[in-house]
C-alpha positions as CSV (number, residue, x, y, z in Angstrom):
1,M,89.2,141.4,-23.0
2,G,88.6,145.5,-22.3
3,W,86.4,147.1,-20.1
4,R,84.1,148.6,-22.7
5,T,83.3,144.9,-24.1
6,R,82.2,144.1,-20.3
7,M,80.3,146.9,-20.1
8,S,78.2,146.5,-22.9
9,R,77.8,143.0,-22.0
10,L,76.3,144.0,-18.8
11,V,73.9,146.6,-20.2
12,S,72.8,143.8,-22.9
13,L,72.2,141.4,-20.0
14,T,70.0,144.0,-18.3
15,L,68.0,144.9,-21.3
16,L,67.2,141.2,-21.6
17,A,66.0,140.3,-18.3
18,T,63.8,143.6,-18.3
19,L,62.1,142.2,-21.8
20,M,61.7,139.0,-20.4
21,A,59.8,140.1,-17.2
22,G,57.3,142.7,-19.1
23,A,56.4,139.6,-21.0
24,L,55.8,137.4,-18.0
25,A,53.7,140.1,-16.3
26,E,51.7,140.2,-19.5
27,D,51.1,136.5,-19.1
28,V,50.0,136.7,-15.5
29,P,46.3,138.1,-15.2
30,Q,45.8,141.3,-12.6
31,V,44.0,140.4,-9.3
32,N,42.0,142.9,-7.6
33,C,42.0,142.2,-3.8
34,E,39.4,144.0,-1.5
35,M,39.5,143.9,2.1
36,Q,36.7,145.5,4.9
37,S,35.4,145.2,8.2
38,L,32.6,143.2,8.7
39,S,32.1,144.5,12.6
40,G,32.7,148.1,11.6
41,P,35.5,150.6,11.8
42,S,34.9,150.7,15.5
43,W,35.0,147.6,17.8
44,R,34.8,146.9,21.6
45,S,36.7,145.0,23.8
46,G,35.0,141.8,25.1
47,T,33.8,140.8,21.3
48,I,34.4,139.3,18.4
49,G,35.6,141.3,15.6
50,K,35.6,140.0,11.9
51,V,37.5,141.4,8.8
52,S,37.2,139.9,5.3
53,C,39.2,139.9,2.2
54,K,37.9,139.0,-1.5
55,C,40.4,138.8,-4.6
56,D,39.1,138.3,-8.4
57,G,40.8,135.3,-9.8
58,G,42.0,134.1,-6.7
59,E,40.7,130.8,-6.7
60,G,43.0,128.1,-6.4
61,R,45.2,130.0,-5.0
62,K,46.2,130.4,-1.4
63,M,44.9,133.5,0.4
64,S,45.8,134.4,4.1
65,V,44.2,137.1,6.4
66,R,46.3,138.1,9.5
67,R,46.4,140.8,12.0
68,Q,49.9,142.8,10.8
69,G,52.7,141.7,13.5
70,T,51.6,138.5,13.9
71,I,52.1,135.3,12.2
72,E,48.7,133.1,13.1
73,S,46.2,133.8,9.8
74,T,43.5,132.6,8.7
75,D,43.7,130.7,5.1
76,S,41.3,129.8,2.0
77,Y,41.5,128.9,-1.5
78,N,38.4,129.9,-2.7
79,G,38.9,133.4,-3.6
80,T,37.4,134.7,0.0
81,V,38.8,134.4,3.5
82,V,37.0,136.0,6.6
83,H,39.6,136.2,9.7
84,M,37.5,136.8,13.2
85,D,39.6,138.3,17.0
86,A,37.4,137.0,19.9
87,N,38.0,139.7,22.6
88,P,40.4,142.1,21.0
89,A,42.3,144.6,23.3
90,N,42.1,147.8,23.6
91,E,43.9,149.2,20.5
92,W,44.0,153.1,19.1
93,E,44.5,151.1,15.6
94,R,44.4,147.8,14.9
95,R,45.6,146.5,11.1
96,Y,45.0,143.5,9.1
97,E,46.5,142.6,6.2
98,C,45.5,140.6,3.1
99,L,48.2,137.9,1.4
100,L,47.8,136.6,-1.9
101,D,50.8,133.5,-2.4
102,G,51.9,135.5,0.7
103,V,52.5,138.7,-1.2
104,S,50.3,141.6,0.6
105,Q,47.6,142.8,-1.3
106,S,45.5,145.0,1.0
107,H,44.9,146.0,4.8
108,V,42.2,147.4,6.8
109,S,42.5,149.0,10.3
110,V,40.0,149.2,13.1
111,R,39.7,151.1,16.4
112,V,39.2,149.0,19.6
113,Y,37.6,150.5,22.4
114,A,37.6,149.3,26.3
115,L,35.0,147.2,28.1
116,L,33.9,148.6,31.1
117,N,34.9,145.5,33.4
118,V,35.6,146.7,36.9
119,K,37.3,144.7,39.4
120,D,38.8,146.6,42.2
121,F,35.8,148.7,43.1
122,V,36.3,150.1,46.3
123,C,34.3,153.1,48.5
124,R,35.3,153.6,52.0
125,D,33.2,155.4,54.3
126,K,34.4,158.9,55.2
127,V,31.8,160.3,57.6
128,Y,30.7,162.9,55.3
129,H,30.9,160.9,52.0
130,L,31.7,157.6,50.6
131,R,35.0,157.6,49.0
132,C,35.1,155.1,45.7
133,T,38.0,154.2,44.0
134,F,38.7,152.1,40.9
135,S,41.0,150.9,37.6
136,R,40.7,153.0,34.4
137,M,39.6,150.7,31.8
138,E,41.2,152.9,28.4
139,N,44.4,153.2,27.5
140,D,45.9,156.6,27.9
141,N,45.0,157.3,23.8
142,F,41.4,157.1,24.8
143,E,41.9,158.9,28.0
144,N,40.6,161.9,26.6
145,K,37.4,160.5,24.8
146,T,36.2,158.6,28.2
147,L,34.0,159.5,31.4
148,Y,33.3,158.3,34.1
149,Q,30.1,158.5,36.4
150,L,29.1,157.2,39.5
151,A,25.4,156.8,41.0
152,M,24.1,155.4,44.4
153,G,20.7,154.2,44.3
154,R,18.5,156.9,42.5
155,V,20.8,159.7,43.3
156,K,22.2,161.9,40.6
157,P,25.4,160.3,39.1
158,V,28.6,162.1,40.0
159,D,31.5,162.7,38.0
160,C,34.7,161.0,38.6
161,R,38.1,161.9,38.2
162,K,41.8,161.0,38.4
163,S,42.6,160.1,41.7
164,E,45.5,162.4,43.2
165,D,46.4,160.2,46.3
166,E,49.8,158.8,46.2
167,R,48.3,155.4,47.2
168,S,45.7,155.6,44.6
169,R,48.0,156.5,41.7
170,G,46.4,155.4,38.1
171,K,43.2,155.2,39.6
172,M,39.7,157.3,39.1
173,E,38.1,158.1,42.0
174,C,34.8,159.4,42.7
175,S,33.4,160.8,45.9
176,V,29.5,160.1,46.7
177,P,27.6,162.3,49.3
178,I,25.8,160.3,52.4
179,D,23.9,161.7,55.7
180,P,26.1,160.7,58.8
181,N,23.1,161.1,60.9
182,S,21.6,158.2,59.0
183,R,21.5,154.6,60.0
184,A,23.6,152.8,57.5
185,P,21.9,150.3,55.6
186,E,23.5,147.1,55.7
187,W,24.1,147.2,51.7
188,R,24.5,149.9,48.9
189,S,23.8,149.5,45.5
190,F,26.1,151.9,43.0
191,R,25.7,152.3,39.2
192,L,29.5,153.1,37.3
193,I,28.4,154.7,33.9
194,M,31.3,154.6,31.4
195,S,31.1,156.9,28.4
196,D,33.4,157.2,25.2
197,T,33.2,157.5,21.5
198,L,31.5,154.3,20.7
199,G,28.6,154.8,23.0
200,N,28.1,154.4,27.1
201,Q,28.1,151.1,29.4
202,S,27.0,150.5,33.0
203,T,27.4,148.1,35.3
204,V,25.5,147.6,39.0
205,L,27.8,146.7,41.9
206,R,27.0,146.2,45.4
207,L,28.9,146.6,48.6
208,T,28.1,145.7,52.1
209,Q,28.6,148.3,54.8
210,A,31.2,146.3,56.5
211,E,33.7,146.1,53.4
212,M,33.2,150.2,52.9
213,E,34.5,150.6,56.5
214,V,38.1,150.7,56.6
215,L,39.7,152.2,59.7
216,E,42.4,154.6,58.2
217,W,44.9,156.0,59.7
218,P,44.9,159.9,60.8
219,R,47.5,161.8,59.1
220,G,48.6,163.6,61.6
221,K,51.7,162.4,64.5
222,H,50.7,160.2,67.1
223,N,51.8,160.0,70.6
224,M,53.1,156.9,72.4
225,I,52.5,156.2,75.7
226,Q,54.6,153.6,76.9
227,A,53.9,151.8,80.4
228,P,55.6,148.6,81.6
229,N,53.5,146.0,80.0
230,Q,51.4,148.0,76.8
231,T,51.9,150.9,74.3
232,C,49.3,152.8,73.3
233,L,49.2,155.8,70.2
234,E,46.9,158.3,70.3
235,W,45.7,161.2,67.3
236,N,43.9,163.6,67.3
237,G,40.5,163.0,66.1
238,P,37.2,162.1,67.0
239,I,35.3,158.9,67.3
240,I,31.7,159.1,66.5
241,Y,30.6,155.3,66.0
242,P,31.3,153.6,69.4
243,N,30.9,150.2,70.5
244,Q,32.9,149.0,67.5
245,T,35.1,145.8,68.4
246,F,38.2,146.0,65.6
247,E,41.1,143.7,65.4
248,L,44.5,145.1,65.3
249,N,47.6,143.5,64.1
250,V,51.0,144.6,65.4
251,Q,53.8,143.8,63.8
252,F,57.2,143.5,66.0
253,R,60.9,143.3,63.9
254,H,63.9,143.3,66.3
255,S,67.1,145.5,65.0
256,K,69.7,142.8,65.6
257,L,67.9,139.2,66.1
258,P,65.2,137.9,63.4
259,N,64.4,134.9,65.7
260,L,63.0,137.7,68.3
261,S,60.3,139.6,65.9
262,R,56.9,138.7,66.4
263,N,53.4,139.3,64.9
264,L,50.1,139.4,66.8
265,T,46.9,140.4,66.6
266,V,44.1,141.8,69.4
267,L,40.7,142.7,69.6
268,Q,40.0,146.3,70.7
269,E,36.7,148.4,71.3
270,R,36.6,151.9,70.3
271,A,34.3,154.3,72.4
272,V,33.4,157.7,71.8
273,S,36.3,160.1,72.5
274,V,38.2,163.0,70.9
275,F,41.5,160.7,70.3
276,D,41.7,157.9,68.3
277,R,43.8,155.4,70.6
278,V,45.1,151.9,69.8
279,C,47.0,149.9,72.4
280,F,49.0,146.6,72.4
281,G,51.0,144.8,74.8
282,N,54.7,144.9,74.9
283,P,57.5,142.0,73.9
284,P,58.9,140.4,77.4
285,E,62.2,141.4,76.1
286,G,63.3,144.1,78.3
287,N,65.8,146.9,76.9
288,Q,65.2,145.5,73.2
289,L,64.8,147.9,70.4
290,F,62.1,146.8,68.0
291,Y,60.5,148.3,64.7
292,V,56.9,148.1,65.1
293,S,54.2,148.6,62.0
294,L,50.3,148.4,62.5
295,R,47.2,147.8,60.5
296,R,43.1,147.5,61.8
297,R,40.1,146.3,60.4
298,L,36.3,146.1,61.6
299,H,34.9,142.5,61.7
300,G,34.6,141.3,58.2
301,S,35.8,144.8,56.7
302,P,39.4,144.7,54.8
303,W,42.3,145.7,56.5
304,S,43.7,149.2,56.5
305,E,47.2,150.1,55.1
306,R,50.3,149.7,57.3
307,Y,50.8,152.4,59.8
308,P,54.6,154.0,58.8
309,E,57.2,151.9,61.2
310,F,58.3,153.6,64.5
311,E,60.9,152.6,67.1
312,L,59.7,150.7,70.3
313,T,62.4,150.2,73.5
314,T,61.4,147.8,75.8
315,N,61.4,148.5,79.5
316,A,64.3,147.6,81.6
317,S,63.1,144.8,84.0
318,L,65.3,142.2,86.3
319,P,67.2,139.5,84.5
320,V,65.7,136.5,83.5
321,R,67.7,134.2,85.5
322,P,71.3,133.9,87.5
323,P,74.3,132.0,85.8
324,R,74.9,128.8,85.6
325,F,77.9,127.5,87.3
326,L,80.7,125.2,85.3
327,A,81.2,121.7,86.9
328,N,83.7,121.8,89.3
329,G,83.9,125.5,88.7
330,F,86.7,126.8,91.1
331,S,90.2,127.0,91.3
332,H,92.3,127.6,94.4
333,D,95.6,129.3,94.7
334,R,97.3,128.1,98.5
335,A,100.5,130.6,97.9
336,K,98.1,133.5,97.0
337,R,95.1,132.3,99.4
338,E,92.8,133.2,96.4
339,L,89.7,131.3,95.0
340,K,88.2,132.0,92.1
341,V,85.2,130.6,90.7
342,Y,83.8,130.2,87.2
343,W,80.4,130.6,85.4
344,V,78.5,130.3,82.1
345,P,77.4,134.0,81.1
346,L,73.8,135.6,80.3
347,D,72.8,136.2,76.9
348,E,72.2,140.0,76.5
349,L,68.6,139.4,76.0
350,E,68.4,137.6,79.3
351,F,69.9,140.6,81.4
352,N,66.5,142.8,80.6
353,G,68.6,145.8,81.2
354,A,71.7,148.2,80.8
355,E,74.6,147.9,83.3
356,Q,75.1,144.0,83.1
357,T,77.2,142.3,85.7
358,Y,77.5,139.6,88.1
359,V,77.4,139.5,92.1
360,A,79.5,136.0,93.5
361,S,79.5,136.1,97.8
362,T,79.7,134.2,100.7
363,R,78.2,134.3,104.0
364,T,81.0,136.3,105.1
365,Q,82.8,138.1,102.0
366,V,81.7,139.3,98.6
367,A,84.0,138.7,95.6
368,T,85.6,141.1,93.2
369,T,84.2,140.2,89.6
370,Q,86.7,140.6,87.3
371,S,85.0,139.4,83.9
372,R,81.5,138.1,82.5
373,M,82.7,134.6,83.7
374,L,85.0,135.3,87.0
375,A,85.0,136.2,90.3
376,I,87.8,136.6,93.1
377,F,87.6,135.8,97.1
378,K,90.5,137.2,98.5
379,D,92.2,135.8,101.9
380,W,90.6,132.0,101.4
381,D,90.5,129.9,104.5
382,D,90.7,126.8,103.2
383,T,90.5,125.0,106.0
384,Q,86.8,125.7,105.8
385,P,84.0,124.6,103.6
386,A,81.5,127.3,102.0
387,T,78.9,127.8,99.5
388,V,79.3,130.8,96.9
389,S,76.3,132.3,95.6
390,V,76.1,134.0,92.2
391,W,73.3,136.8,91.0
392,S,72.8,138.4,87.7
393,S,72.4,141.9,88.1
394,N,71.4,145.3,85.9
395,A,70.2,148.9,86.4
396,V,67.1,147.3,87.7
397,G,68.5,144.8,90.2
398,R,69.6,141.4,91.0
399,S,67.9,138.5,89.3
400,L,65.5,136.6,91.8
401,E,67.3,133.8,91.9
402,S,70.9,132.8,92.5
403,S,73.2,129.6,91.9
404,Q,75.4,127.6,94.4
405,L,78.9,126.4,94.3
406,T,80.0,124.5,97.4
407,V,83.5,124.2,98.1
408,P,84.9,121.7,100.4
409,R,87.6,122.2,102.7
410,L,90.3,122.0,100.3
411,S,92.8,121.6,103.0
412,A,91.8,117.9,103.9
413,I,91.4,116.3,100.4
414,R,94.8,117.4,98.9
415,D,95.1,113.9,98.1
416,R,92.4,114.5,95.3
417,R,94.7,117.3,93.7
418,I,95.9,116.7,90.0
419,Y,99.4,118.5,89.0
420,L,99.9,119.7,85.9
421,E,103.0,118.5,84.0
422,S,103.6,119.8,80.4
423,Y,102.1,121.0,77.3
424,N,103.8,120.0,74.0
425,K,103.5,123.0,71.7
426,T,104.0,120.6,68.5
427,S,101.7,117.5,69.4
428,F,99.0,120.2,71.1
429,R,99.0,117.4,73.9
430,L,98.4,118.6,77.5
431,S,99.3,116.4,80.4
432,W,99.0,116.3,83.8
433,Q,99.8,113.7,87.3
434,G,96.4,112.1,88.6
435,P,95.5,112.3,92.2
436,E,96.6,110.1,94.8
437,Q,92.8,109.2,96.5
438,L,91.3,107.1,93.4
439,G,88.0,106.3,95.5
440,N,84.7,107.5,93.9
441,F,87.1,109.1,91.3
442,T,85.4,109.2,87.8
443,G,87.7,110.6,85.4
444,Y,88.5,114.0,84.2
445,I,86.9,117.5,83.1
446,V,89.1,119.5,80.4
447,Y,88.1,123.0,79.9
448,W,89.4,125.7,77.7
449,C,88.4,129.1,76.3
450,T,90.0,132.1,73.9
451,L,92.8,133.6,75.7
452,S,91.3,137.6,77.0
453,S,93.8,140.3,75.7
454,K,93.3,142.2,78.7
455,L,93.9,139.3,81.6
456,H,96.8,137.0,81.2
457,D,94.7,134.4,83.6
458,A,91.1,134.9,82.0
459,C,89.1,134.2,79.6
460,D,88.2,136.7,76.3
461,D,84.9,138.2,77.6
462,S,83.7,137.2,74.0
463,S,84.3,133.8,74.4
464,S,82.7,130.7,76.3
465,I,84.2,128.1,78.5
466,E,84.3,124.9,76.9
467,T,84.1,121.3,78.9
468,T,84.7,117.7,77.8
469,Y,86.0,114.3,79.5
470,A,88.4,112.3,79.8
471,R,89.5,109.3,81.1
472,E,93.4,109.4,80.9
473,P,95.8,111.8,82.9
474,V,96.2,113.4,78.7
475,Y,94.2,115.8,76.0
476,N,94.8,116.6,72.6
477,F,93.6,120.0,71.9
478,S,94.8,119.7,68.3
479,G,92.0,121.5,66.0
480,M,92.0,124.8,68.8
481,H,92.1,128.1,66.7
482,G,93.8,131.0,68.5
483,V,95.6,131.1,71.7
484,I,93.5,129.1,74.3
485,R,93.7,128.7,77.9
486,M,93.3,124.8,79.6
487,A,92.6,123.9,82.4
488,V,91.6,120.4,84.3
489,A,89.6,119.1,87.4
490,A,89.6,115.7,89.3
491,N,86.1,114.5,89.3
492,Y,84.7,112.4,92.4
493,S,80.9,111.2,92.5
494,D,80.8,112.3,96.3
495,G,81.3,116.2,95.1
496,L,84.3,116.1,97.3
497,T,87.0,117.9,94.4
498,A,89.7,119.9,94.5
499,G,88.8,122.7,91.8
500,M,90.7,123.3,88.3
501,R,93.9,123.3,88.1
502,W,95.1,126.0,84.7
503,W,97.8,125.6,82.8
504,S,100.3,128.3,83.3
505,G,103.2,127.1,81.6
506,D,105.4,125.4,84.4
507,S,105.2,122.4,85.4
508,E,103.0,121.9,88.8
509,V,104.5,118.8,89.7
510,P,106.2,119.0,92.9
511,E,110.0,118.4,93.5
512,K,110.8,115.7,96.6
513,P,112.6,116.6,99.6
514,K,116.4,117.5,100.2
515,I,117.2,114.3,102.3
516,L,115.7,112.2,100.1
517,R,117.8,113.4,97.4
518,Y,120.5,112.4,99.4
519,V,119.6,108.9,100.8
520,E,118.8,108.4,96.6
521,G,122.8,109.6,95.9
522,I,124.0,107.4,98.6
523,I,122.3,104.2,97.6
524,A,123.2,104.8,94.1
525,L,127.0,105.1,95.2
526,I,126.2,102.2,96.8
527,V,124.9,100.3,93.8
528,L,127.8,101.5,91.8
529,G,130.9,100.4,94.0
530,A,128.9,97.0,94.4
531,L,129.2,96.9,90.6
532,A,132.7,97.5,90.4
533,V,133.7,94.9,92.9
534,A,131.3,92.2,91.2
535,V,133.3,92.9,87.9
536,Q,136.2,92.8,89.2
537,K,136.2,89.3,90.7
538,L,134.6,88.2,87.2
539,R,137.6,89.2,85.8
540,Q,139.9,87.5,88.1
541,M,138.0,84.5,87.6
542,A,138.3,84.6,84.0
543,D,142.2,84.1,84.3
544,I,142.2,80.9,85.7
545,R,142.8,78.3,83.8
546,V,142.6,74.3,83.7
547,E,145.0,72.3,81.6
548,V,143.0,69.0,80.2
549,P,145.4,65.9,79.2
550,E,144.3,64.4,75.9
551,M,141.7,61.9,75.9
552,N,143.5,59.6,73.7
553,E,146.6,59.2,75.5
554,E,147.7,57.0,78.0
555,P,149.0,58.7,81.1
556,T,152.7,57.9,81.8
557,V,154.8,58.0,84.6
558,N,158.2,60.2,84.6
559,S,160.4,59.9,87.1
560,L,162.2,63.2,88.8
561,G,164.8,64.7,87.4
562,S,165.5,68.7,86.1
563,V,162.1,68.8,83.8
564,R,159.1,69.8,86.1
565,L,156.1,68.0,85.3
566,F,152.7,69.2,84.9
567,Y,149.5,67.4,85.6
568,P,145.9,67.9,84.9
569,A,144.1,70.3,86.9
570,N,147.3,71.4,88.7
571,V,146.8,75.0,88.9
572,P,150.3,76.5,88.8
573,P,151.0,78.2,92.2
574,E,152.0,81.4,90.6
575,K,148.5,82.3,90.7
576,F,148.6,82.7,94.1
577,Y,152.1,83.4,95.0
578,G,155.2,85.7,93.7
579,P,157.6,84.2,91.4
580,V,158.7,80.5,92.3
581,R,162.3,80.2,92.8
582,R,164.5,78.4,90.5
583,T,166.7,76.4,93.2
584,V,165.2,74.9,96.4
585,T,167.4,72.7,98.6
586,F,165.8,70.2,101.0
587,A,167.2,69.1,104.1
588,E,169.7,66.2,104.3
589,E,168.0,63.0,106.4
590,E,169.5,60.0,108.2
591,P,170.4,57.7,106.8
592,T,169.1,58.7,103.3
593,T,170.7,61.6,101.1
594,W,169.0,63.3,98.3
595,P,170.7,65.3,95.4
596,D,170.0,69.1,95.5
597,I,166.9,69.6,93.1
598,E,167.5,72.4,90.3
599,M,164.0,73.8,89.4
600,E,163.8,75.1,86.1
601,E,160.9,77.3,84.6
602,V,159.1,75.0,81.6
603,P,157.4,76.8,79.3
604,R,153.6,75.6,79.8
605,P,152.1,74.1,76.3
606,Q,148.7,75.3,75.2
607,P,145.8,73.1,75.0
608,V,144.5,72.2,71.7
609,P,141.0,71.0,71.6
610,Q,140.4,67.8,69.5
611,A,137.2,66.4,68.5
612,S,136.8,62.7,68.5
613,P,134.1,60.5,67.3
614,Y,134.8,58.2,69.8
615,V,135.0,60.5,73.1
616,T,131.2,59.3,75.0
617,N,132.1,61.2,78.5
618,Q,132.1,64.9,78.5
619,Y,133.3,65.0,81.9
620,V,137.4,65.5,82.4
621,T,138.9,62.5,84.6
622,M,141.5,63.6,87.0
623,N,142.7,59.9,88.1
624,A,146.2,60.3,86.3
625,I,148.9,57.7,87.4
626,G,151.2,59.1,90.1
627,A,149.7,62.5,89.4
628,P,149.7,64.4,92.6
629,C,146.5,65.9,93.9
630,G,144.5,63.3,91.5
631,D,141.5,63.4,93.6
632,G,140.8,66.5,92.1
633,Y,141.7,68.4,95.2
634,I,144.2,71.3,94.7
635,K,146.3,71.2,97.5
636,P,148.2,74.6,98.7
637,P,151.8,74.4,98.9
638,P,153.6,73.9,102.6
639,V,154.1,77.1,104.5
640,R,157.5,78.7,103.8
């Protein structure tokens, strides 16, 4: 099928559809819809607006009226529909449309003018006139067609204009003249008039004199007068209404610590003066920077605008308190004759001034302060007790009170001293040797802090010394972060303590005297020699053999001959003497002659133990017939 055939068929179908649509349109009757505003072409906000739509031949069909751009509508099926809008908004053009079966047939437009309904009408007494402000009612499209006027009592109305004050941007401002010499009435009545194309509107407003008297701030720069306990601000400006009591609200905002910020309200009285003046008390924290803002009002009057923030640094004063010593907070170095004392430092706020430091002393000497938590006494006499006092100090002076630490006669309580032994860097365990004196002993106090980067034997100034208690002479520091210093002190209920011992990296356990080491060496040698002799004797005893005859054989009697006889429990003489001679010659005796006896060495048979179920006696009997030493007694041979 060619393209020409396809094009001809498409044109035919288009013509057929057009003819059918025309035929159907001729069958549908034409509908004429008319729409109008029943409330006129101009409406007023706050009223009810009505529009209607009527379609000829619309009976039985769905008719709807709605505001253009919205979904909500009023529907009808009798050919006429009326739509109402309650309190329409201020609009330059408000359009409604009429729909028949969902198809728009007609429309109508109306103009909605603003309603005079003031909510923020305010007047301020400016001595020679009343400055009144309020928000405009109309939108920008009606601005050039709307006029406002304000009249007080029966006085001729004055025109209002757009406010030029930044704080009243977008509002209308009216200036009503008053007589400053006349007594202000308790109430003032105002009539506000609004005129536009649709007509005039007016409303009556009443304000009390207190509601109109707002203590506005002068526009010039203030002069601040700061005393130890209070601060005053002054402006050039006369005060002509004396004996007025007003409330002054002061807001202090601390420069660093929000918890020191505060808000207070004080009562003050105005007097006739050439200066406008306010005063308030200073915060108790000395040498601190605050940002201060103010507002004020007469009794029953609204608050003024907040005065712009200004800086206030409180005057320095004596420190609040002295530092507190740590429990058992001293360490003594006998070799250097030094005593170090430790305390808990003050917060910056507690110093109340600059040049923050500490002063530690006894009745005879003043210590050298090395950090914010440590002081050192040189040439300390450990044979005498002493009381150490410490003060906090600043540029103003010392604190009124001090803290005391009693240091006992250390030479008399050396048996209460502990000795640090070792620190395991893997398990973080510090161990030490407890004191010898256990009377009134209650346990140990363990101390630690972050190591100082400036002093090798001090804590970092930004850290604090932490403490805990321990019962055993060991403590695990696992979980501590960074490089720390560690110390331990033995605690006694009677307060007599030898102080803190700081871990220096080496064991403090004292070595024993040399003479004791010599004695221990001699004793060890004697013990080793005794052990060697005992072992040798035991070995010799282990070589003794005892020959036991067979228990199931009968003993026999052997005559003397060339064969040597062995008897039970007979110990060979070779165990006690040298080798036995093979030939022994005995002297002849008369009248008996004995032949020579030749002794030969016969190998000894090894006894073989035999188990017999019939042996009931576990002991060896030694009563063999004719056996020498048969009574069990081993007799030595005769003297040679």
